[in-house]
ChimeraX commands (.cxc) that place a marker at each C-alpha (Angstrom):
marker #1 position 10.78,-13.08,-10.25 radius 0.5
marker #1 position 7.67,-14.79,-8.88 radius 0.5
marker #1 position 5.44,-12.64,-11.09 radius 0.5
marker #1 position 7.42,-13.47,-14.17 radius 0.5
marker #1 position 7.36,-17.22,-13.41 radius 0.5
marker #1 position 3.60,-17.04,-12.86 radius 0.5
marker #1 position 3.21,-15.32,-16.26 radius 0.5
marker #1 position 5.26,-18.09,-17.92 radius 0.5
marker #1 position 3.22,-20.78,-16.25 radius 0.5
marker #1 position 0.00,-19.20,-17.50 radius 0.5
marker #1 position 1.44,-18.96,-21.00 radius 0.5
marker #1 position 2.47,-22.59,-21.03 radius 0.5
marker #1 position -0.92,-23.69,-19.62 radius 0.5
marker #1 position -2.63,-21.89,-22.51 radius 0.5
marker #1 position -0.26,-23.52,-25.00 radius 0.5
marker #1 position -0.89,-27.03,-23.65 radius 0.5
marker #1 position -4.70,-26.50,-23.64 radius 0.5
marker #1 position -4.49,-25.21,-27.22 radius 0.5
marker #1 position -2.30,-28.20,-28.20 radius 0.5
marker #1 position 0.52,-25.90,-29.32 radius 0.5
marker #1 position 2.91,-27.97,-27.20 radius 0.5
marker #1 position 2.24,-31.44,-25.74 radius 0.5
marker #1 position 3.73,-30.96,-22.25 radius 0.5
marker #1 position 4.14,-27.99,-19.96 radius 0.5
marker #1 position 7.92,-27.26,-19.61 radius 0.5
marker #1 position 9.24,-27.11,-16.06 radius 0.5
marker #1 position 6.01,-28.42,-14.54 radius 0.5
marker #1 position 7.87,-30.29,-11.83 radius 0.5
marker #1 position 10.35,-27.55,-11.05 radius 0.5
marker #1 position 9.86,-26.12,-7.55 radius 0.5
marker #1 position 9.41,-22.37,-7.10 radius 0.5
marker #1 position 12.46,-20.53,-5.80 radius 0.5
marker #1 position 12.40,-19.63,-2.11 radius 0.5
marker #1 position 12.32,-15.97,-1.22 radius 0.5
marker #1 position 14.66,-15.21,1.64 radius 0.5
marker #1 position 14.52,-12.10,3.83 radius 0.5
marker #1 position 18.00,-11.00,2.75 radius 0.5
marker #1 position 16.92,-10.98,-0.90 radius 0.5
marker #1 position 13.81,-8.83,-0.48 radius 0.5
marker #1 position 13.97,-5.53,-2.34 radius 0.5
marker #1 position 10.96,-3.76,-0.74 radius 0.5
marker #1 position 12.55,-2.95,2.56 radius 0.5
marker #1 position 9.82,-1.85,4.92 radius 0.5
marker #1 position 10.37,1.30,6.85 radius 0.5
marker #1 position 10.14,0.65,10.62 radius 0.5
marker #1 position 7.07,2.08,12.33 radius 0.5
marker #1 position 8.95,5.08,13.79 radius 0.5
marker #1 position 10.18,6.15,10.39 radius 0.5
marker #1 position 6.78,5.57,8.86 radius 0.5
marker #1 position 5.21,7.73,11.54 radius 0.5
marker #1 position 7.97,10.26,11.08 radius 0.5
marker #1 position 7.15,10.59,7.40 radius 0.5
marker #1 position 3.47,11.18,8.06 radius 0.5
marker #1 position 4.27,13.76,10.75 radius 0.5
marker #1 position 6.74,15.54,8.45 radius 0.5
marker #1 position 4.20,16.24,5.71 radius 0.5
marker #1 position 3.07,19.84,5.63 radius 0.5
marker #1 position -0.70,19.60,5.86 radius 0.5
marker #1 position -1.35,23.35,5.54 radius 0.5
marker #1 position -1.69,22.79,1.78 radius 0.5
marker #1 position -4.17,20.60,-0.11 radius 0.5
marker #1 position -1.45,18.43,-1.73 radius 0.5
marker #1 position -0.07,17.78,1.75 radius 0.5
marker #1 position -3.47,16.64,3.00 radius 0.5
marker #1 position -3.81,14.40,-0.05 radius 0.5
marker #1 position -0.35,12.84,0.38 radius 0.5
marker #1 position -0.89,12.20,4.10 radius 0.5
marker #1 position -4.25,10.55,3.41 radius 0.5
marker #1 position -2.82,8.39,0.62 radius 0.5
marker #1 position 0.21,7.20,2.60 radius 0.5
marker #1 position -1.99,6.65,5.68 radius 0.5
marker #1 position -4.34,4.54,3.59 radius 0.5
marker #1 position -1.46,2.25,2.50 radius 0.5
marker #1 position -0.17,1.96,6.06 radius 0.5
marker #1 position -3.46,1.40,7.88 radius 0.5
marker #1 position -5.21,-0.82,5.30 radius 0.5
marker #1 position -2.13,-2.59,3.81 radius 0.5
marker #1 position -3.52,-1.41,0.42 radius 0.5
marker #1 position -1.60,-1.89,-2.82 radius 0.5
marker #1 position -0.87,1.39,-4.58 radius 0.5
marker #1 position -2.97,0.20,-7.54 radius 0.5
marker #1 position -5.97,-0.28,-5.25 radius 0.5
marker #1 position -5.38,3.11,-3.61 radius 0.5
marker #1 position -5.22,5.13,-6.84 radius 0.5
marker #1 position -8.29,3.33,-8.18 radius 0.5
marker #1 position -10.47,4.54,-5.32 radius 0.5
marker #1 position -13.40,6.84,-5.97 radius 0.5
marker #1 position -14.76,9.36,-3.46 radius 0.5
marker #1 position -17.69,7.04,-2.73 radius 0.5
marker #1 position -15.22,4.29,-1.70 radius 0.5
marker #1 position -14.80,6.05,1.63 radius 0.5
marker #1 position -18.12,5.85,3.42 radius 0.5
marker #1 position -19.71,5.66,6.87 radius 0.5
marker #1 position -21.25,2.44,8.11 radius 0.5
marker #1 position -22.49,1.99,11.65 radius 0.5
marker #1 position -20.97,5.35,12.69 radius 0.5
marker #1 position -17.56,4.18,11.54 radius 0.5
marker #1 position -15.57,5.09,8.44 radius 0.5
marker #1 position -14.98,2.27,5.94 radius 0.5
marker #1 position -12.94,2.02,2.74 radius 0.5
marker #1 position -13.62,-0.09,-0.34 radius 0.5
marker #1 position -10.50,-1.22,-2.17 radius 0.5
marker #1 position -10.57,-2.51,-5.75 radius 0.5
marker #1 position -7.98,-5.27,-5.63 radius 0.5
marker #1 position -6.43,-7.40,-8.36 radius 0.5
marker #1 position -8.73,-9.61,-10.38 radius 0.5
marker #1 position -11.69,-7.26,-10.00 radius 0.5
marker #1 position -12.18,-8.15,-6.30 radius 0.5
marker #1 position -13.62,-5.62,-3.89 radius 0.5
marker #1 position -12.26,-5.56,-0.35 radius 0.5
marker #1 position -13.91,-3.52,2.38 radius 0.5
marker #1 position -12.57,-2.84,5.86 radius 0.5
marker #1 position -13.07,-0.24,8.66 radius 0.5
marker #1 position -10.65,2.63,8.93 radius 0.5
marker #1 position -8.17,3.27,11.75 radius 0.5
marker #1 position -9.09,6.43,13.66 radius 0.5
marker #1 position -6.00,8.19,12.29 radius 0.5
marker #1 position -6.86,7.28,8.73 radius 0.5
marker #1 position -10.44,8.30,9.29 radius 0.5
marker #1 position -9.24,11.80,10.27 radius 0.5
marker #1 position -6.76,12.02,7.38 radius 0.5
marker #1 position -9.41,11.16,4.80 radius 0.5
marker #1 position -12.09,13.42,6.27 radius 0.5
marker #1 position -9.72,16.41,6.44 radius 0.5
marker #1 position -8.52,15.85,2.88 radius 0.5
marker #1 position -11.99,15.39,1.40 radius 0.5
marker #1 position -13.40,18.43,3.24 radius 0.5
marker #1 position -10.46,20.63,2.08 radius 0.5
marker #1 position -10.72,19.35,-1.51 radius 0.5
marker #1 position -14.50,19.86,-1.58 radius 0.5
marker #1 position -15.04,16.49,-3.28 radius 0.5
marker #1 position -17.37,14.94,-0.72 radius 0.5
marker #1 position -20.58,16.57,-1.90 radius 0.5
marker #1 position -23.86,14.66,-2.18 radius 0.5
marker #1 position -23.81,14.77,-5.95 radius 0.5
marker #1 position -23.58,11.18,-7.28 radius 0.5
marker #1 position -21.49,12.33,-10.21 radius 0.5
marker #1 position -19.01,14.06,-7.86 radius 0.5
marker #1 position -18.73,11.03,-5.55 radius 0.5
marker #1 position -17.92,8.79,-8.52 radius 0.5
marker #1 position -14.87,10.89,-9.30 radius 0.5
marker #1 position -11.35,9.76,-8.32 radius 0.5
marker #1 position -10.42,10.14,-4.67 radius 0.5
marker #1 position -6.71,10.91,-5.08 radius 0.5
marker #1 position -6.15,13.48,-7.84 radius 0.5
marker #1 position -3.29,15.21,-9.55 radius 0.5
marker #1 position -2.37,18.79,-8.83 radius 0.5
marker #1 position -2.62,21.58,-11.40 radius 0.5
marker #1 position 0.94,22.85,-11.79 radius 0.5
marker #1 position 2.14,24.90,-8.82 radius 0.5
marker #1 position -1.32,26.25,-7.97 radius 0.5
marker #1 position -1.97,23.58,-5.33 radius 0.5
marker #1 position -5.43,22.98,-6.89 radius 0.5
marker #1 position -6.63,19.47,-7.67 radius 0.5
marker #1 position -7.65,18.43,-11.15 radius 0.5
marker #1 position -10.27,15.85,-12.10 radius 0.5
marker #1 position -7.61,13.33,-13.10 radius 0.5
marker #1 position -6.55,10.44,-10.85 radius 0.5
marker #1 position -3.01,9.97,-9.67 radius 0.5
marker #1 position -0.95,7.33,-11.47 radius 0.5
marker #1 position 1.19,4.82,-9.68 radius 0.5
marker #1 position 4.30,6.57,-11.04 radius 0.5
marker #1 position 3.01,9.86,-9.59 radius 0.5
marker #1 position 2.71,8.21,-6.14 radius 0.5
marker #1 position 6.19,6.78,-6.36 radius 0.5
marker #1 position 7.70,10.18,-7.12 radius 0.5
marker #1 position 5.65,11.76,-4.33 radius 0.5
marker #1 position 6.85,9.23,-1.77 radius 0.5
marker #1 position 10.50,9.71,-2.70 radius 0.5
marker #1 position 10.07,13.46,-2.46 radius 0.5
marker #1 position 8.34,13.24,0.89 radius 0.5
marker #1 position 10.93,10.83,2.25 radius 0.5
marker #1 position 13.74,13.19,1.20 radius 0.5
marker #1 position 12.00,16.12,2.92 radius 0.5
marker #1 position 11.62,14.05,6.09 radius 0.5
marker #1 position 15.31,13.11,6.11 radius 0.5
marker #1 position 14.69,9.40,5.48 radius 0.5
marker #1 position 17.74,8.09,3.64 radius 0.5
marker #1 position 16.47,4.56,3.13 radius 0.5
marker #1 position 15.13,3.96,-0.37 radius 0.5
marker #1 position 11.40,3.47,-0.02 radius 0.5
marker #1 position 8.56,3.12,-2.43 radius 0.5
marker #1 position 4.84,2.47,-2.68 radius 0.5
marker #1 position 5.09,-1.14,-1.45 radius 0.5
marker #1 position 7.06,-0.09,1.62 radius 0.5
marker #1 position 3.99,1.02,3.47 radius 0.5
marker #1 position 2.24,-2.32,2.95 radius 0.5
marker #1 position 5.17,-3.98,4.78 radius 0.5
marker #1 position 5.20,-1.19,7.38 radius 0.5
marker #1 position 1.55,-1.67,8.26 radius 0.5
marker #1 position 1.69,-5.46,8.38 radius 0.5
marker #1 position 4.84,-5.44,10.55 radius 0.5
marker #1 position 3.36,-2.87,12.98 radius 0.5
marker #1 position 0.15,-4.91,13.21 radius 0.5
marker #1 position 2.02,-8.14,14.00 radius 0.5
marker #1 position 4.36,-6.45,16.48 radius 0.5
marker #1 position 1.29,-5.31,18.45 radius 0.5
marker #1 position -0.08,-8.80,18.83 radius 0.5
marker #1 position -1.97,-9.20,15.56 radius 0.5
marker #1 position -2.42,-12.65,14.02 radius 0.5
marker #1 position -0.89,-13.55,10.69 radius 0.5
marker #1 position -4.17,-15.09,9.49 radius 0.5
marker #1 position -6.02,-11.82,10.14 radius 0.5
marker #1 position -3.26,-9.83,8.47 radius 0.5
marker #1 position -3.74,-12.08,5.44 radius 0.5
marker #1 position -7.42,-11.20,5.28 radius 0.5
marker #1 position -6.72,-7.51,5.72 radius 0.5
marker #1 position -4.10,-7.55,2.98 radius 0.5
marker #1 position -6.38,-9.62,0.66 radius 0.5
marker #1 position -3.72,-12.25,0.16 radius 0.5
marker #1 position -4.55,-15.73,-1.12 radius 0.5
marker #1 position -2.01,-17.33,1.20 radius 0.5
marker #1 position -0.60,-16.53,4.63 radius 0.5
marker #1 position 2.83,-17.37,3.20 radius 0.5
marker #1 position 2.61,-14.33,0.99 radius 0.5
marker #1 position 1.65,-12.16,3.97 radius 0.5
marker #1 position 4.64,-13.51,5.86 radius 0.5
marker #1 position 6.98,-12.05,3.23 radius 0.5
marker #1 position 5.94,-8.60,4.45 radius 0.5
marker #1 position 6.74,-9.31,8.09 radius 0.5
marker #1 position 9.83,-7.23,8.98 radius 0.5
marker #1 position 9.96,-7.98,12.71 radius 0.5
marker #1 position 13.09,-10.07,12.30 radius 0.5
marker #1 position 14.89,-7.37,10.35 radius 0.5
marker #1 position 15.05,-4.92,13.19 radius 0.5
marker #1 position 18.06,-5.13,15.47 radius 0.5
marker #1 position 17.85,-3.20,18.70 radius 0.5
marker #1 position 20.48,-0.53,19.13 radius 0.5
marker #1 position 20.79,-1.62,22.75 radius 0.5
marker #1 position 21.76,-5.13,21.60 radius 0.5
marker #1 position 24.36,-3.70,19.24 radius 0.5
marker #1 position 25.91,-1.71,22.13 radius 0.5
marker #1 position 26.47,-4.97,23.95 radius 0.5
marker #1 position 29.42,-5.59,21.62 radius 0.5
marker #1 position 32.12,-4.24,23.88 radius 0.5
marker #1 position 35.75,-4.65,22.84 radius 0.5
marker link #1:1,2 radius 0.2
marker link #1:2,3 radius 0.2
marker link #1:3,4 radius 0.2
marker link #1:4,5 radius 0.2
marker link #1:5,6 radius 0.2
marker link #1:6,7 radius 0.2
marker link #1:7,8 radius 0.2
marker link #1:8,9 radius 0.2
marker link #1:9,10 radius 0.2
marker link #1:10,11 radius 0.2
marker link #1:11,12 radius 0.2
marker link #1:12,13 radius 0.2
marker link #1:13,14 radius 0.2
marker link #1:14,15 radius 0.2
marker link #1:15,16 radius 0.2
marker link #1:16,17 radius 0.2
marker link #1:17,18 radius 0.2
marker link #1:18,19 radius 0.2
marker link #1:19,20 radius 0.2
marker link #1:20,21 radius 0.2
marker link #1:21,22 radius 0.2
marker link #1:22,23 radius 0.2
marker link #1:23,24 radius 0.2
marker link #1:24,25 radius 0.2
marker link #1:25,26 radius 0.2
marker link #1:26,27 radius 0.2
marker link #1:27,28 radius 0.2
marker link #1:28,29 radius 0.2
marker link #1:29,30 radius 0.2
marker link #1:30,31 radius 0.2
marker link #1:31,32 radius 0.2
marker link #1:32,33 radius 0.2
marker link #1:33,34 radius 0.2
marker link #1:34,35 radius 0.2
marker link #1:35,36 radius 0.2
marker link #1:36,37 radius 0.2
marker link #1:37,38 radius 0.2
marker link #1:38,39 radius 0.2
marker link #1:39,40 radius 0.2
marker link #1:40,41 radius 0.2
marker link #1:41,42 radius 0.2
marker link #1:42,43 radius 0.2
marker link #1:43,44 radius 0.2
marker link #1:44,45 radius 0.2
marker link #1:45,46 radius 0.2
marker link #1:46,47 radius 0.2
marker link #1:47,48 radius 0.2
marker link #1:48,49 radius 0.2
marker link #1:49,50 radius 0.2
marker link #1:50,51 radius 0.2
marker link #1:51,52 radius 0.2
marker link #1:52,53 radius 0.2
marker link #1:53,54 radius 0.2
marker link #1:54,55 radius 0.2
marker link #1:55,56 radius 0.2
marker link #1:56,57 radius 0.2
marker link #1:57,58 radius 0.2
marker link #1:58,59 radius 0.2
marker link #1:59,60 radius 0.2
marker link #1:60,61 radius 0.2
marker link #1:61,62 radius 0.2
marker link #1:62,63 radius 0.2
marker link #1:63,64 radius 0.2
marker link #1:64,65 radius 0.2
marker link #1:65,66 radius 0.2
marker link #1:66,67 radius 0.2
marker link #1:67,68 radius 0.2
marker link #1:68,69 radius 0.2
marker link #1:69,70 radius 0.2
marker link #1:70,71 radius 0.2
marker link #1:71,72 radius 0.2
marker link #1:72,73 radius 0.2
marker link #1:73,74 radius 0.2
marker link #1:74,75 radius 0.2
marker link #1:75,76 radius 0.2
marker link #1:76,77 radius 0.2
marker link #1:77,78 radius 0.2
marker link #1:78,79 radius 0.2
marker link #1:79,80 radius 0.2
marker link #1:80,81 radius 0.2
marker link #1:81,82 radius 0.2
marker link #1:82,83 radius 0.2
marker link #1:83,84 radius 0.2
marker link #1:84,85 radius 0.2
marker link #1:85,86 radius 0.2
marker link #1:86,87 radius 0.2
marker link #1:87,88 radius 0.2
marker link #1:88,89 radius 0.2
marker link #1:89,90 radius 0.2
marker link #1:90,91 radius 0.2
marker link #1:91,92 radius 0.2
marker link #1:92,93 radius 0.2
marker link #1:93,94 radius 0.2
marker link #1:94,95 radius 0.2
marker link #1:95,96 radius 0.2
marker link #1:96,97 radius 0.2
marker link #1:97,98 radius 0.2
marker link #1:98,99 radius 0.2
marker link #1:99,100 radius 0.2
marker link #1:100,101 radius 0.2
marker link #1:101,102 radius 0.2
marker link #1:102,103 radius 0.2
marker link #1:103,104 radius 0.2
marker link #1:104,105 radius 0.2
marker link #1:105,106 radius 0.2
marker link #1:106,107 radius 0.2
marker link #1:107,108 radius 0.2
marker link #1:108,109 radius 0.2
marker link #1:109,110 radius 0.2
marker link #1:110,111 radius 0.2
marker link #1:111,112 radius 0.2
marker link #1:112,113 radius 0.2
marker link #1:113,114 radius 0.2
marker link #1:114,115 radius 0.2
marker link #1:115,116 radius 0.2
marker link #1:116,117 radius 0.2
marker link #1:117,118 radius 0.2
marker link #1:118,119 radius 0.2
marker link #1:119,120 radius 0.2
marker link #1:120,121 radius 0.2
marker link #1:121,122 radius 0.2
marker link #1:122,123 radius 0.2
marker link #1:123,124 radius 0.2
marker link #1:124,125 radius 0.2
marker link #1:125,126 radius 0.2
marker link #1:126,127 radius 0.2
marker link #1:127,128 radius 0.2
marker link #1:128,129 radius 0.2
marker link #1:129,130 radius 0.2
marker link #1:130,131 radius 0.2
marker link #1:131,132 radius 0.2
marker link #1:132,133 radius 0.2
marker link #1:133,134 radius 0.2
marker link #1:134,135 radius 0.2
marker link #1:135,136 radius 0.2
marker link #1:136,137 radius 0.2
marker link #1:137,138 radius 0.2
marker link #1:138,139 radius 0.2
marker link #1:139,140 radius 0.2
marker link #1:140,141 radius 0.2
marker link #1:141,142 radius 0.2
marker link #1:142,143 radius 0.2
marker link #1:143,144 radius 0.2
marker link #1:144,145 radius 0.2
marker link #1:145,146 radius 0.2
marker link #1:146,147 radius 0.2
marker link #1:147,148 radius 0.2
marker link #1:148,149 radius 0.2
marker link #1:149,150 radius 0.2
marker link #1:150,151 radius 0.2
marker link #1:151,152 radius 0.2
marker link #1:152,153 radius 0.2
marker link #1:153,154 radius 0.2
marker link #1:154,155 radius 0.2
marker link #1:155,156 radius 0.2
marker link #1:156,157 radius 0.2
marker link #1:157,158 radius 0.2
marker link #1:158,159 radius 0.2
marker link #1:159,160 radius 0.2
marker link #1:160,161 radius 0.2
marker link #1:161,162 radius 0.2
marker link #1:162,163 radius 0.2
marker link #1:163,164 radius 0.2
marker link #1:164,165 radius 0.2
marker link #1:165,166 radius 0.2
marker link #1:166,167 radius 0.2
marker link #1:167,168 radius 0.2
marker link #1:168,169 radius 0.2
marker link #1:169,170 radius 0.2
marker link #1:170,171 radius 0.2
marker link #1:171,172 radius 0.2
marker link #1:172,173 radius 0.2
marker link #1:173,174 radius 0.2
marker link #1:174,175 radius 0.2
marker link #1:175,176 radius 0.2
marker link #1:176,177 radius 0.2
marker link #1:177,178 radius 0.2
marker link #1:178,179 radius 0.2
marker link #1:179,180 radius 0.2
marker link #1:180,181 radius 0.2
marker link #1:181,182 radius 0.2
marker link #1:182,183 radius 0.2
marker link #1:183,184 radius 0.2
marker link #1:184,185 radius 0.2
marker link #1:185,186 radius 0.2
marker link #1:186,187 radius 0.2
marker link #1:187,188 radius 0.2
marker link #1:188,189 radius 0.2
marker link #1:189,190 radius 0.2
marker link #1:190,191 radius 0.2
marker link #1:191,192 radius 0.2
marker link #1:192,193 radius 0.2
marker link #1:193,194 radius 0.2
marker link #1:194,195 radius 0.2
marker link #1:195,196 radius 0.2
marker link #1:196,197 radius 0.2
marker link #1:197,198 radius 0.2
marker link #1:198,199 radius 0.2
marker link #1:199,200 radius 0.2
marker link #1:200,201 radius 0.2
marker link #1:201,202 radius 0.2
marker link #1:202,203 radius 0.2
marker link #1:203,204 radius 0.2
marker link #1:204,205 radius 0.2
marker link #1:205,206 radius 0.2
marker link #1:206,207 radius 0.2
marker link #1:207,208 radius 0.2
marker link #1:208,209 radius 0.2
marker link #1:209,210 radius 0.2
marker link #1:210,211 radius 0.2
marker link #1:211,212 radius 0.2
marker link #1:212,213 radius 0.2
marker link #1:213,214 radius 0.2
marker link #1:214,215 radius 0.2
marker link #1:215,216 radius 0.2
marker link #1:216,217 radius 0.2
marker link #1:217,218 radius 0.2
marker link #1:218,219 radius 0.2
marker link #1:219,220 radius 0.2
marker link #1:220,221 radius 0.2
marker link #1:221,222 radius 0.2
marker link #1:222,223 radius 0.2
marker link #1:223,224 radius 0.2
marker link #1:224,225 radius 0.2
marker link #1:225,226 radius 0.2
marker link #1:226,227 radius 0.2
marker link #1:227,228 radius 0.2
marker link #1:228,229 radius 0.2
marker link #1:229,230 radius 0.2
marker link #1:230,231 radius 0.2
marker link #1:231,232 radius 0.2
marker link #1:232,233 radius 0.2
marker link #1:233,234 radius 0.2
marker link #1:234,235 radius 0.2
marker link #1:235,236 radius 0.2
view
C-alpha cells in the first residue's frame, strides 16, 4: 500500500510540475499507519530461521548456493533484489575480513563486513562452484546462479527474484516449517535477532540501508513472540 501511494505521489508531483493539473490531490492527507497485526511479511523467529539453514543439504552445489543466499539475507538484512544483483567480486576481503557489496535501490552501493557464519557459507559455495578465480571476467559474473536442469551444475545466468521465492518455499517445506515465508522474511529475521541481542535500532537502520528508523522498526518482530511458558500460565 505504501509503495502504491508513493508511486501516486510521484505521478501527481510530475503532473503539477508539468502544469497538467494545478494542485496535487490529497497533498494534506496523512499516510496510513502500519500496525503489527496488519503486516504480511511475518518474520520467522530465529530458531526457525536457523533450523532452515541447518536443514539444507549442503552436499550438493545447489544446497551450498541456497544456504549462502539465505544466510546473506539473514546476516546483512539484504533485500532479495540486492542479493541476486551481486557479482562474484562483490564478496571480497578487506583487512583480513570478508565484506559484501550490496547494490541497493536507487543505484546506491552498501558495503558491510560479513558475519563469521556468512563468511564460511560464501567461501564454501564459491570454492565448490569454482567461480572465485582471479580472472576479472569471471569475477564480474553473477554470484548466485541458476542450475542446469537436474544436473546440479550452475549456469552463467543469475537467479531471478521469482527463482529465490520458489527456492525458499521449497526449502521451508523440506525443513517442516509450516509458516508461509518468503524472501522478505529473512530481512525481518535478521533485524529482530540483532535487536534481541542488544543491537541499536539506529545501527540496524544503517545496516539495512533504510532512510528512516521508522521503516526499520516495521521489521522488529520482538513483540510478536509470545513465550510458551507464559501461555502455560493460563490454568483453568
